[in-house]
Steps between C-alpha positions, in 0.01 A plus 500: 500500500623764257375855453208538259621665181157580353270796542269545799295807588692720746226473764530119491866490601655449841843663508796293615864586556825301486511270804120478533352152509218418261269211578232384260170505685320292237544124541755536780564125488715573193745673738584792271729739684764739369731755654509801270832614363335790314217746566171443326128452524314184591144383455275549806494119520864513610584581860795738527685463831775730622722433800602753761880492458556593867311190607544238230730451202302494173679188373445324834128582479490371143664172600260470795194555281591268217474204735221245467361601840418851377300375202328237716402784733353703212302195383334468842278800420429541130189597309390345174530148366610519137757774561535531877629830635672559827348756732735794544400549865584135571833518316599814691455314830769247411783524749868449432753430771750785483846420637773759549632686194822298523312169500281616213811580297656163582185323383482709181867425423452128564193479276676698225799264518274196475310651209827576321611139546168381357544725194855369453381140536230556234762650271729201556211259432417681177863470385511131592172436323631666184821297522299179546291581191815564298657172614183305421483651149870421442460146632192428290638661181 
């Protein structure tokens, strides 16, 4: 989920700050979640969540909430059929196990390392795919 670049009336915006977690409340089964790296304004259909840094690391909370279990939880209590919406009160009751700050940081570092390896693997696959295409063209020419 990226910040909306268009115009919205000021009274229709929910302010968010870097580190806040934005969760789309419309069709939560699409699992749209983003951790802001800039300040901005979001539609009221986006839940803006902010961690208490003394209790829980913002990145740890983000990783905890982007799990399938969180979105399954939201889907347990939605309203509407065509474009179901999660109920804010229900979402706010979701509980996250909060380990020590040290453990949170270890988990964040581990997930970041894994994500970096995935990015590198995709990059390597793209290079190999391009090389394969070149070899096929040369072989068939």
